[in-house]
N, C-alpha and C positions, 0 to 999 in steps of 0.2 A: 741706412748706413752711410755715415758721412766719410768723404774721400777727400784727400789733398792732393791738390794738383799744381805744380810751381807753373809759374808765368811762363808762356810759350810752349809750354809741354804738351797740351790736347786741347783738340778742336773737335769737338760733337757735331755731326752734321747727318741730317735725313730729309726726307719728303714727309710731310704730313699728309695724315688720310682724314677724313674724305677730301674729293676735291671741291672747290667753291665756285659757283656759278659767278660768272663777271657778267658785263653789260651787253655782251652779244650772247649768243647760244651757246657757247663754247665753255668749257670748264677751265679752271685755273689751279694749279698745282702750288701747293706752298712749300716754300724751300726754307727750311730752319736751321740754323747753327747757334752753338753756345762755347764760349770759351771756359775751358776747364778751372782756371784759377779764378777768374772774376765773375764768371757766370754772366757775363755780359751775353744777350741774346739778341741775334739777328733775324728778320723773315722777310721774306719778298715773295711775290705771287709769278709763277712762269708759266709758260704756254703747254709745255710737256716736261717730261722727265727724260730728258737726253743729257749726253756727257756735256754737251754745251751750255745747257741750262744748270748742271751740276758745279761746273767750274766756274763759270759765270756768277753763280750765287757766293760761292766761296771768296771769287775777287772782290765782289760787291760788299761783303760782310768785312774783309780786312782792310778797304779802303774807307769805310765810312768812319 
């Protein structure tokens, strides 16, 4: 179902599952967001799913 969103109205944000292996033995969490009007999508890897990672991902997406 198609939905119409005005510019600046919506930002859809979530962490993707499952985690991804990185160069060390740790796993990376993938942060993804999409702007509602343009469907511009941003993704980045974070070390955990903390509030700091959540807010950092949003800040990075809005400054790119």
